[in-house]
C-alpha positions as CSV (number, residue, x, y, z in Angstrom):
1,M,-0.1,-0.2,0.0
2,T,1.4,3.3,-1.1
3,A,0.6,7.0,-1.6
4,S,-0.4,6.2,-5.1
5,T,-3.0,3.7,-4.2
6,P,-6.1,4.7,-6.0
7,I,-9.1,5.7,-3.7
8,H,-12.0,3.5,-3.9
9,R,-15.0,5.7,-2.8
10,V,-17.5,3.6,-0.6
11,P,-21.2,4.7,-0.3
12,D,-21.4,7.9,1.8
13,D,-24.0,6.4,4.3
14,P,-23.5,5.8,8.1
15,V,-24.0,1.9,8.0
16,T,-21.1,1.7,5.5
17,R,-18.7,3.6,7.3
18,Q,-19.5,2.1,10.6
19,A,-19.1,-1.3,9.0
20,L,-15.8,-0.5,7.6
21,A,-14.7,1.1,11.0
22,L,-15.9,-2.0,12.9
23,A,-13.8,-4.3,10.6
24,G,-10.7,-2.3,11.5
25,V,-11.5,-3.4,15.2
26,F,-12.0,-7.0,14.5
27,Q,-9.0,-7.2,12.1
28,A,-6.9,-5.8,15.1
29,A,-8.3,-8.6,16.8
30,S,-7.7,-11.3,14.5
31,L,-4.0,-10.1,14.0
32,V,-3.4,-10.1,17.8
33,D,-4.6,-13.8,17.8
34,E,-2.5,-14.6,14.9
35,L,0.5,-12.9,16.3
36,A,0.0,-14.7,19.7
37,H,-0.2,-18.2,18.2
38,T,2.1,-17.9,14.8
39,G,4.3,-15.0,15.7
40,Q,3.5,-13.6,12.2
41,V,0.9,-11.5,10.6
42,D,-0.6,-10.8,7.1
43,P,1.6,-7.9,5.9
44,R,-1.3,-5.8,4.2
45,A,-3.7,-6.0,7.1
46,W,-0.8,-5.1,9.5
47,D,0.4,-2.3,7.4
48,T,-3.2,-0.8,7.0
49,L,-3.8,-0.7,10.8
50,I,-0.5,0.9,11.8
51,R,-0.7,3.5,9.1
52,A,-4.4,4.1,10.3
53,T,-3.1,4.6,13.8
54,L,-0.5,7.2,12.8
55,D,-2.9,9.2,10.4
56,T,-4.9,11.2,13.1
57,N,-5.8,13.6,10.3
58,P,-7.0,11.9,7.2
59,E,-8.0,13.5,4.0
60,S,-10.8,11.4,3.6
61,F,-12.8,8.7,5.5
62,E,-11.4,6.3,2.8
63,A,-7.8,7.3,3.4
64,I,-7.7,6.1,6.9
65,Y,-7.6,2.4,5.6
66,G,-5.6,3.1,2.7
67,G,-8.4,3.6,-0.1
68,H,-9.7,0.3,-0.6
69,P,-12.0,-1.8,1.5
70,N,-10.0,-5.0,0.9
71,N,-7.2,-3.5,3.1
72,L,-9.6,-4.4,5.9
73,R,-10.6,-7.8,4.3
74,R,-9.6,-9.8,7.4
75,G,-11.8,-7.7,9.6
76,L,-14.7,-7.7,7.3
77,D,-14.6,-11.4,7.0
78,V,-14.7,-11.7,10.9
79,L,-17.7,-9.0,10.9
80,E,-19.6,-11.1,8.5
81,S,-19.5,-14.2,10.4
82,V,-20.6,-12.2,13.3
83,V,-23.7,-10.5,11.8
84,G,-24.4,-13.9,9.9
85,R,-24.3,-15.9,13.0
86,K,-21.6,-18.3,11.6
87,Q,-19.2,-19.8,13.7
88,S,-16.3,-17.5,14.6
89,N,-13.3,-17.7,16.7
90,P,-14.6,-16.8,20.3
91,V,-11.3,-15.4,21.1
92,V,-11.1,-12.9,18.4
93,L,-14.8,-11.9,19.3
94,R,-13.8,-11.3,22.7
95,Y,-10.8,-9.3,22.0
96,G,-12.8,-7.4,19.4
97,F,-15.8,-6.6,21.8
98,T,-13.3,-5.7,24.8
99,L,-11.8,-3.3,22.4
100,L,-15.1,-1.5,22.2
101,L,-15.4,-1.4,25.9
102,L,-12.0,0.1,26.4
103,M,-12.5,2.7,23.7
104,N,-15.8,3.8,25.9
105,K,-13.6,3.9,28.9
106,L,-10.9,6.2,27.1
107,R,-13.6,8.4,25.7
108,Q,-14.7,9.2,29.4
109,D,-11.1,9.9,30.5
110,D,-10.3,13.5,29.1
111,D,-6.6,13.2,30.5
112,M,-5.9,9.9,29.0
113,M,-7.4,10.9,25.6
114,A,-5.1,14.2,25.8
115,G,-2.2,12.1,26.9
116,L,-2.6,9.6,24.0
117,G,-2.9,12.4,21.6
118,Q,0.4,14.0,22.5
119,S,2.1,10.6,22.4
120,L,0.7,10.0,18.8
121,T,1.7,13.5,17.5
122,R,5.5,12.6,18.8
123,I,5.2,9.1,17.3
124,Q,4.2,10.7,14.0
125,G,7.6,12.6,14.1
126,Q,9.3,9.2,14.5
127,A,7.3,7.5,11.7
128,E,8.4,10.4,9.2
129,H,11.9,9.7,10.1
130,F,12.1,5.9,10.3
131,G,9.0,4.8,8.3
132,A,5.6,3.8,9.7
133,T,6.1,0.1,10.4
134,H,9.7,0.6,11.7
135,E,10.2,-1.1,15.0
136,N,11.1,2.1,16.7
137,V,7.7,3.4,15.8
138,I,6.0,0.1,16.7
139,A,7.7,0.0,20.2
140,S,6.4,3.8,20.7
141,L,2.9,2.7,19.8
142,G,3.1,-0.3,22.1
143,E,4.5,2.1,25.0
144,A,1.6,4.5,24.2
145,Y,-1.1,1.7,24.9
146,Q,0.7,0.5,27.9
147,E,0.9,3.9,29.5
148,T,-3.0,4.6,28.8
149,L,-5.1,1.7,27.9
150,S,-3.2,-0.8,30.0
151,T,-3.8,1.1,33.1
152,L,-7.6,0.5,33.2
153,K,-9.2,-2.0,35.2
154,T,-10.6,-3.8,32.0
155,R,-7.8,-5.4,30.1
156,I,-7.3,-7.6,27.3
157,V,-5.4,-10.9,28.4
158,V,-3.9,-12.1,25.1
159,Q,-3.8,-16.2,24.7
160,G,-1.3,-17.9,22.8
161,D,2.0,-19.6,22.6
162,P,3.9,-18.4,25.9
163,S,7.4,-18.7,24.1
164,L,6.1,-16.7,21.2
165,L,4.7,-13.9,23.4
166,Q,8.1,-13.3,25.3
167,T,10.1,-13.0,22.2
168,R,11.6,-9.9,21.1
169,M,9.2,-7.0,20.3
170,M,6.3,-9.3,20.5
171,P,4.5,-7.5,23.3
172,E,5.3,-4.2,21.4
173,R,3.7,-5.5,18.3
174,V,0.7,-6.9,20.0
175,R,0.1,-3.6,22.1
176,A,0.4,-1.5,18.8
177,I,-2.1,-3.8,17.2
178,L,-4.5,-3.3,20.2
179,L,-4.1,0.5,19.9
180,A,-5.0,0.3,16.2
181,G,-8.1,-1.4,17.4
182,I,-8.9,1.5,19.6
183,R,-8.3,3.7,17.0
184,F,-10.9,2.2,14.5
185,A,-13.2,1.7,17.6
186,L,-13.2,5.5,18.2
187,L,-13.7,5.9,14.5
188,W,-16.7,3.5,14.8
189,H,-18.2,5.5,17.5
190,Q,-17.7,8.8,15.7
191,Q,-19.4,7.6,12.5
192,G,-22.4,6.9,15.0
193,G,-21.7,3.1,15.7
194,R,-23.0,1.7,19.1
195,R,-23.2,-1.8,20.7
196,W,-27.0,-1.9,20.7
197,K,-27.1,-1.2,16.8
198,L,-25.2,-4.5,16.2
199,V,-28.3,-6.3,17.4
200,F,-31.2,-4.0,16.0
201,Q,-29.6,-3.2,12.6
202,R,-28.0,-6.5,12.0
203,G,-29.8,-6.7,8.7
204,A,-28.6,-3.5,7.4
205,L,-25.1,-4.3,8.3
206,K,-25.4,-7.7,6.6
207,N,-26.7,-5.9,3.4
208,T,-23.7,-3.5,3.5
209,L,-21.1,-6.2,4.1
210,D,-22.6,-8.0,0.9
211,Q,-22.2,-5.1,-1.1
212,L,-18.4,-4.6,0.0
213,G,-17.9,-8.0,-1.2
């Protein structure tokens, strides 16, 4: 994904935007689970989430996720299984819904929101120097998560291979992706997303996902 990636305009309606933002949340949840069990992640899915976290002032909604819904394909697939009541990885779902809960707690803490914003401004400078996915940037994103959301009583306990979870940079990578999930959870809320709508607007959400392919 580069700056020259063509922008794929999506229908300008709230449900479509909510679906894409929520896909970002579940993509983060899925990547955390993949990291914890294999130590690897899909590069496109990873790159999309990290760049979205760093881009706090995007030129358009579509620019947040790199211009094409397929950059969120992993998350869209998870979300489709949720609204279609198909079998889903319960751990991924738990991570995703806990991210939404953490986002709500973050929104209620003005000091934490301000501190996180300051950290991201500083990390953006790092990304301009090293590149968005450089390990120094990932480490800083992980630290930003640890210093803010990790201090809340509600936490995400990551399950996986203990030997993998203790390898170099793994905790930072996991926290960086969790922070990306928070970024998309905030976006979902900004676009009018609410937990109750996942129940009462399931049909509309499913139709939107079908249109996104």
